[in-house]
C-alpha positions in Angstrom: 0.0 0.0 0.0 1.6 3.3 -1.1 0.2 6.5 0.4 1.6 10.0 -0.1 1.1 12.3 2.8 1.0 15.2 0.3 -2.2 13.8 -1.2 -3.8 12.0 1.7 -5.0 14.5 4.3 -6.8 12.4 6.9 -7.0 14.7 10.0 -6.9 13.3 13.5 -7.8 16.1 15.9 -7.1 16.6 19.5 -8.6 19.6 21.2 -6.4 20.3 24.1 -7.7 22.7 26.8 -5.0 23.7 29.1 -5.7 24.4 32.8 -4.7 28.0 32.4 -6.1 31.3 33.8 -7.6 32.2 30.5 -8.8 28.7 29.7 -7.5 29.1 26.1 -7.7 26.3 23.6 -4.7 24.7 21.7 -5.7 22.5 18.8 -3.3 20.0 17.2 -4.1 18.2 13.9 -2.0 15.9 11.8 -1.9 15.6 8.0 -2.2 11.7 7.8 -3.2 8.6 9.6 -1.2 6.5 7.1 1.6 7.8 4.9 4.6 6.5 2.9 8.0 6.3 4.4 10.3 9.3 3.8 7.2 11.5 3.2 6.4 14.5 5.3 4.4 14.0 8.4 3.1 17.2 10.0 1.5 18.3 13.2 -0.2 21.7 13.1 -0.8 23.5 16.3 -3.3 26.3 16.4 -3.3 28.6 19.5 -6.6 30.4 20.1 -5.2 33.3 22.1 -1.5 33.7 21.5 0.4 35.8 24.1 3.9 35.9 22.7 5.2 39.3 21.6 7.4 37.6 19.0 6.1 34.1 18.2 9.3 33.4 16.2 11.4 33.7 19.4 9.4 32.9 22.6 7.2 29.8 22.3 8.6 26.4 22.0 7.1 23.4 20.2 8.7 20.0 20.4 7.7 16.3 20.0 9.4 13.0 20.3 8.6 10.2 17.9 9.0 6.5 18.7 8.0 3.1 17.3 6.4 1.3 20.3 6.5 -2.2 18.7 10.2 -1.8 17.7 12.1 -0.8 20.7 15.5 -1.0 19.0 14.6 1.9 16.7 15.9 5.1 18.2 13.5 7.9 19.2 13.7 11.2 17.4 13.0 14.6 18.9 11.8 17.3 16.5 11.6 21.1 17.0 8.6 23.0 15.6 8.4 26.5 14.1 6.0 29.4 13.9 4.0 29.6 10.7 2.0 32.7 11.1 2.9 36.3 11.8 0.3 36.6 14.6 1.5 33.5 16.4 -1.7 31.5 16.0 -0.2 28.7 13.9 2.8 26.4 14.5 4.0 23.3 12.7 6.2 20.4 13.5 7.6 18.2 10.7 8.8 14.6 10.8 10.3 12.3 8.1 9.5 8.7 9.1 11.5 5.6 7.9 10.6 2.0 8.2 13.0 0.4 10.6 15.0 -2.6 9.2 13.6 -4.7 12.1 10.0 -4.1 11.0 8.0 -7.3 10.2 7.3 -8.3 6.6 4.3 -10.0 5.1 4.1 -13.0 2.9 5.1 -11.0 -0.2 8.2 -9.8 1.6 6.9 -6.2 1.8 7.1 -4.4 5.1 3.9 -4.4 7.1 2.6 -1.0 8.3 4.7 0.4 11.2 3.0 2.3 13.9 4.7 5.5 15.1 3.7 7.3 18.3 4.5 10.9 19.3 4.3 13.0 22.4 4.9 16.7 22.4 4.1 20.0 24.1 3.5 23.6 23.1 5.1 25.9 25.7 4.8 29.7 26.1 4.5 32.2 28.9 1.0 30.9 29.8 2.3 27.3 30.4 2.8 24.0 28.6 0.1 22.1 26.7 0.8 18.5 25.9 -0.4 16.5 22.9 0.1 13.0 21.6 -1.0 10.6 18.9 -0.1 7.8 16.5 0.1 7.1 12.8 1.2 4.3 10.5 4.0 4.3 7.9 3.9 2.1 4.8 6.2 1.4 1.9 6.4 4.1 -0.8 8.1 4.9 -4.0 10.1 7.7 -2.3 13.7 6.4 -2.5 14.6 8.3 0.7 17.3 11.0 1.3 20.5 11.0 -0.6 23.5 10.2 1.7 27.1 9.2 1.4 27.5 5.5 0.4 29.2 3.8 3.4 30.6 1.1 1.0 31.9 3.7 -1.4 32.3 6.9 0.6 33.3 9.1 -2.3 29.8 8.5 -3.8 26.2 8.9 -2.9 23.2 6.6 -2.6 19.5 6.7 -1.7 19.1 5.8 2.0 15.7 4.2 1.4 16.7 1.8 -1.4 20.5 1.6 -1.2 20.6 2.4 -5.0 23.3 4.7 -6.2 22.6 8.4 -6.8 24.4 10.2 -9.6 24.8 13.9 -8.8 24.4 16.3 -11.7 23.7 19.7 -10.2 22.2 22.9 -11.5 22.6 26.5 -10.1 19.5 28.7 -9.8 20.7 30.9 -7.0 17.8 33.5 -7.0 15.1 31.0 -8.1 13.0 32.4 -5.2 13.3 36.0 -6.3 9.9 37.7 -5.9 10.0 38.5 -9.6 9.5 34.7 -10.2 6.0 33.5 -9.4 5.4 29.8 -8.8 4.4 29.0 -12.5 7.6 30.7 -13.6 9.6 28.7 -11.1 8.0 25.4 -12.1 8.8 26.1 -15.8 12.4 26.5 -14.8 12.4 23.4 -12.7 10.7 21.3 -15.4 13.4 22.5 -17.8 16.1 21.5 -15.3 14.6 18.1 -14.8 14.0 17.4 -18.5 17.7 18.3 -19.1 18.7 15.4 -16.9 19.8 17.3 -13.7 19.3 15.6 -10.4 20.0 18.4 -8.0 19.2 22.1 -7.8 20.9 24.6 -5.6 19.3 27.9 -4.6 19.6 30.6 -1.9 17.1 31.2 0.9 18.5 34.7 1.6 20.7 37.3 -0.1 20.9 39.9 -2.7 22.9 40.6 -5.9 24.0 44.0 -7.1 26.9 43.7 -9.6 27.5 44.3 -13.3 24.4 46.3 -13.7 22.2 43.4 -12.4 20.1 43.7 -9.3 18.4 40.7 -7.7 16.7 40.4 -4.3 16.9 40.9 -1.5 15.1 37.6 -1.0 12.3 38.4 1.4 13.0 35.8 4.2 12.2 38.4 6.9 9.5 40.9 7.6 10.5 44.4 6.8 9.5 47.8 8.2 10.3 50.9 6.2 12.5 48.8 4.0 14.6 47.5 6.9 14.6 43.8 7.7 13.6 42.6 11.1 15.9 39.6 11.6 13.9 38.2 14.4 10.6 37.8 12.4 10.2 35.7 9.3 8.1 36.5 6.2 5.7 33.6 6.2 4.4 33.9 2.6 8.0 33.7 1.3 8.6 30.5 3.4 5.4 29.0 2.0 6.9 29.4 -1.4 10.1 27.7 -0.2 7.9 24.8 1.0 6.2 24.6 -2.4 9.4 24.5 -4.4 11.0 21.8 -2.2 7.9 19.7 -2.2 7.7 20.0 -6.0 11.3 18.8 -6.3 10.7 16.0 -3.7 7.8 14.6 -5.8 10.3 14.3 -8.7 13.2 12.8 -6.7 15.4 15.9 -7.1 17.7 17.1 -4.4 17.1 20.7 -3.2 20.3 22.2 -1.8 19.2 25.2 0.3 21.8 28.0 0.9 21.2 29.5 4.3 23.3 32.5 3.5 23.0 33.6 -0.1 25.2 36.0 -1.9 26.1 39.1 0.2 23.7 38.2 3.1 26.6 38.1 5.5 27.5 41.6 4.6 24.1 43.1 5.2 23.9 45.9 7.8 22.7 44.7 11.2 22.8 41.0 10.2 24.9 39.7 13.1 25.6 36.3 14.7 22.3 36.3 16.6 20.4 36.7 13.3 22.5 34.0 11.7 21.7 31.6 14.4 18.0 32.4 14.4 17.9 31.8 10.7 19.6 28.4 11.1 17.3 27.3 13.8 14.2 28.3 11.8 15.3 26.9 8.4 16.4 23.6 9.9 13.2 23.1 11.9 11.1 24.0 8.9 12.9 22.2 6.1 14.7 19.2 7.5 11.6 17.1 7.4 11.7 17.0 3.6 13.7 14.0 2.5 15.3 15.7 -0.5 16.8 18.7 1.4 20.5 19.4 1.6 21.8 22.3 3.6 24.6 24.7 2.7 25.8 27.2 5.3 26.4 29.8 2.7 27.6 31.2 -0.7 31.3 31.9 -0.5 30.9 31.4 3.2 34.6 31.8 4.1 34.5 35.3 2.6 31.2 36.4 4.1 31.5 35.1 7.6 34.9 36.3 8.8 33.4 38.5 11.4 31.3 35.7 13.1 32.0 32.4 14.7 33.3 29.5 12.6 31.5 27.1 10.3 31.9 24.2 12.8 29.9 26.0 15.5 27.1 26.9 13.0 27.0 23.4 11.7 26.7 22.1 15.3 23.7 24.4 15.8 22.0 23.2 12.6 22.4 19.6 13.7 20.6 20.4 16.9 17.5 21.3 14.8 18.0 18.8 12.1 17.5 15.4 13.7 17.6 13.7 10.3 21.3 14.6 9.6 20.7 15.9 6.1 23.7 16.4 3.9 25.6 19.6 4.9 28.3 21.7 3.3 29.4 25.2 2.7 30.5 26.8 -0.6 34.0 28.3 -0.3 35.3 31.2 -2.5 37.9 28.9 -3.9 39.4 25.8 -2.4 37.7 23.9 0.4 39.1 25.1 3.8 37.3 22.6 6.0 38.7 19.3 4.6 40.0 18.1 8.0 36.8 19.0 9.9 34.2 16.4 10.6 31.0 18.5 10.1 30.9 18.6 6.2 29.1 15.7 4.5 31.0 16.4 1.3 33.8 18.4 -0.2 32.7 21.4 -2.3 34.9 24.0 -4.1 35.1 26.2 -7.2 38.4 24.9 -8.5 39.0 25.7 -12.2 41.7 24.5 -14.5 42.6 22.6 -17.7 41.2 19.0 -17.8 44.4 17.1 -16.6 45.1 19.6 -13.8 41.4 19.7 -12.7 41.3 15.9 -12.7 44.4 15.6 -10.5 42.9 18.1 -8.1 39.8 16.0 -7.6 41.9 12.8 -7.4 43.9 14.4 -4.6 40.8 15.2 -2.6 39.6 11.6 -2.6 41.8 11.3 0.5 38.9 12.9 2.4 36.8 9.8 1.8 33.8 12.0 1.1 31.9 12.9 -2.2 33.5 15.7 -4.1 31.3 18.4 -5.7 32.6 21.2 -7.9 29.8 23.6 -7.4 30.2 26.1 -10.2 31.8 24.6 -13.3 31.5 27.0 -15.0 29.8 30.2 -16.1 29.5 32.1 -19.5 29.4 29.8 -22.5 30.4 32.4 -25.0 33.9 32.5 -26.4 35.9 35.5 -25.2 34.0 35.9 -22.0 35.5 35.7 -18.5 35.1 32.0 -18.1 34.7 29.0 -20.3 32.8 28.3 -23.5 30.6 25.2 -24.0 33.4 22.9 -25.0 35.5 23.9 -21.9 32.4 23.5 -19.7 31.9 19.9 -20.9 35.6 19.1 -20.7 35.6 20.4 -17.1 32.7 18.2 -16.2 34.3 15.2 -17.8 37.6 15.8 -16.0 35.8 15.9 -12.7 33.7 12.8 -13.5 36.8 10.9 -14.6 38.2 11.4 -11.1 35.1 10.0 -9.5 33.8 13.4 -8.6 30.6 15.4 -9.4 29.9 18.9 -10.6 27.1 21.5 -10.7 26.4 23.4 -13.8 26.0 27.2 -13.9 24.4 28.6 -17.1 26.0 32.0 -17.7 23.8 32.9 -20.7 21.4 35.7 -19.7 22.6 35.3 -16.1 20.4 32.2 -15.8 22.5 30.8 -12.9 21.6 33.9 -10.9 18.1 34.8 -11.8 16.7 31.3 -11.8 15.2 31.5 -15.3 15.8 29.3 -18.4 19.0 30.2 -20.1 20.4 29.5 -23.6 23.4 27.4 -22.6 24.3 24.5 -24.9 26.2 22.3 -22.3 23.1 20.6 -20.7 22.6 18.3 -23.7 26.2 17.0 -23.4 25.9 16.8 -19.6 22.8 14.7 -19.9 24.7 12.2 -22.1 27.6 12.1 -19.5 25.1 11.2 -16.8 23.5 8.6 -19.1 26.8 6.8 -19.7 27.9 6.9 -16.1 24.6 5.6 -14.8 24.8 2.7 -17.3 28.0 1.7 -15.5 28.7 0.7 -11.9 30.3 4.1 -11.6 30.6 3.9 -7.8 33.0 0.9 -8.2 35.4 2.7 -10.6 38.6 4.3 -9.5 40.9 6.9 -11.1 43.5 4.8 -13.0 45.4 7.4 -15.0 48.6 5.4 -14.5 47.2 2.9 -17.1 47.1 5.4 -19.9 49.9 7.2 -21.8 49.1 10.4 -23.6 46.5 13.1 -23.2 43.8 10.9 -21.6 42.1 10.1 -18.4 41.0 6.7 -17.1 38.5 5.2 -14.7 38.5 1.5 -14.1 37.6 -1.4 -11.8 41.0 -3.1 -12.7 39.0 -6.1 -14.0 36.2 -5.7 -16.4 35.7 -2.0 -17.2 38.2 0.6 -18.4 36.7 4.0 -19.3 39.1 6.4 -21.1 38.3 10.0 -22.0 40.3 11.7 -24.7 39.8 15.5 -24.8 41.8 15.9 -28.0 42.4 13.9 -31.2 45.8 12.8 -30.0 46.0 9.0 -29.7 46.6 7.4 -26.3 47.5 3.9 -25.2 45.9 1.8 -22.5 47.8 -0.9 -20.5 45.2 -3.3 -19.2 46.3 -5.5 -16.3 47.1 -8.9 -17.8 49.0 -7.4 -20.7 52.8 -7.8 -20.9 53.1 -4.0 -20.3 51.5 -4.5 -16.9 53.9 -7.4 -16.1 51.3 -10.0 -15.9 50.1 -13.0 -18.0 47.8 -13.2 -20.9 44.5 -11.4 -20.4 41.0 -12.3 -21.4 39.7 -11.0 -24.7 38.5 -7.4 -24.3 36.0 -5.4 -26.4 36.6 -1.8 -27.5 33.6 0.5 -27.9 33.8 4.1 -28.9 31.1 6.4 -27.4 30.3 9.8 -28.7 29.5 12.3 -25.9 28.0 14.8 -28.3 25.0 12.5 -29.1 25.3 9.8 -26.4 25.5 7.0 -29.0 27.8 4.0 -29.3 29.6 4.0 -32.6 28.5 0.6 -33.9 31.2 0.5 -36.6 33.9 0.9 -34.0 33.1 -2.1 -31.8 35.8 -4.7 -32.1 37.3 -7.6 -30.1 40.9 -7.1 -29.1 42.5 -10.6 -29.5 46.2 -9.7 -29.0 48.2 -8.9 -25.9 50.0 -5.6 -25.4 49.0 -2.0 -24.9 45.8 -1.0 -26.6 46.2 2.0 -28.9 43.2 4.3 -28.7 42.8 6.7 -31.7 39.6 8.7 -31.2 37.4 9.6 -34.2 37.4 13.2 -33.0 38.1 15.3 -29.9 36.2 14.6 -26.7 35.4 11.0 -27.4 35.2 8.1 -24.8 36.6 4.6 -25.2 35.1 1.8 -23.2 37.3 -1.2 -23.0 35.6 -4.0 -21.2 35.8 -7.8 -20.9 33.7 -9.9 -23.3 31.9 -11.2 -20.2 30.8 -7.8 -19.0 30.0 -6.7 -22.6 27.7 -9.6 -23.3 26.0 -9.4 -19.9 25.4 -5.6 -20.2 25.2 -4.4 -23.8 26.1 -7.4 -25.9 22.4 -8.2 -26.5 21.9 -4.8 -28.1 25.2 -4.5 -30.0 27.0 -7.9 -30.6 30.8 -7.6 -31.0 32.4 -8.2 -34.4 35.7 -10.0 -34.9 38.3 -8.3 -37.1 
């Protein structure tokens, strides 16, 4: 039975009358009696007569969730948040999973798991308790994306254990007030149709540079044009919810930048405001299974006057009981490699393919996924950054080191304004992702020592050798088992040429390599990929579609 909590709104209501002087009423409702795992469970608390002068600061809403029939499953305590300017409405969000100890039925599917929760709403008038139960069933939601413990430089879906291939897209001011929800969904549909699996956008910030003005993003209430950093603009945060939910329904990661461009330099935005934002955003958004958090855009440049990233990350973890993926975008190279709080390595390193590839290979020592978060910007020759060819070569160089990248479309400033640009690279990036997801990419290791010439290699040192040649210069590949590798005779291997420009295997190029010795690779054109694989792997995976021909 698959039930989405976003579609099934069965309300279970408790009317809780506190024994207070004013005999006020606090009403708590839930959004589902049954819902799918990794979907959003929500408790709404409505206060009839709020007393808090600032409802975003003073009241406290918490609840603890347990699975009574599965005592081994740990309890989870969740913080709620205010969802109305007048302090009448609060919400508390939980993302349930089915414990691995849960019983299964005859068809091996998990039986519904009962969750129980106990919480309290507390303000100056006292504390009002509430409690309830609901059931969680299997769903099609693959769960949050996390680091793969068996291959820590890669990601997987926590719910299914299946690999996740990150191909990111930058839409920093997607939530700019100039973009209404239909405009935002048009951009998101374009991103998804282009093959991207991740979108990063800012929750706060402004941009005033090069004649372009964006923002400020209206995360806070304003009076006379001045932001009140203690009170949040609820209509804006409702839009944030809608965007994240839209992406969650499509299995797309939403990376939320807590501090967008220049927010850290805003007048009167201090450490207290920063901490208040972190608490609110984490409490509000962590319940979505597709959320990642980012401490900020070029955080090391913006935050020099406040406490360090580790302290802010620790605060976020207090309000994010689900341990969502967490990072910070540096201005250049990643300064927190030796710290424990980042879930991944992120940087903006640029360079020629071989140099860029070596940089990513070097960072594999951190045993965390690597993301280049802005490769790269304008796609027009003669501009400040790279053209389309260089964009694609940069992405290939990163992928051939076992890393991942995020695309920033510089045409029409699309990476900033969150609209659809004219960049040509997405078609090639979609082909890149198609090839890698057709391979067990998480098992492949950088193997540049096996190639001679201007080429990059990924392999499993057994059945798969993937070689990228950015130019037309031939290269040679020494497969273990050849005399050049100092071993005995190897099994027959199959050579397949793959064209990144159209994502098609060149059928005329497929041949069986029957002799020992280094394999000479002469690409049909620049930016081609050679797949050298064992006959066994070829037959099991693509041989049925394209049988090898002996020459």
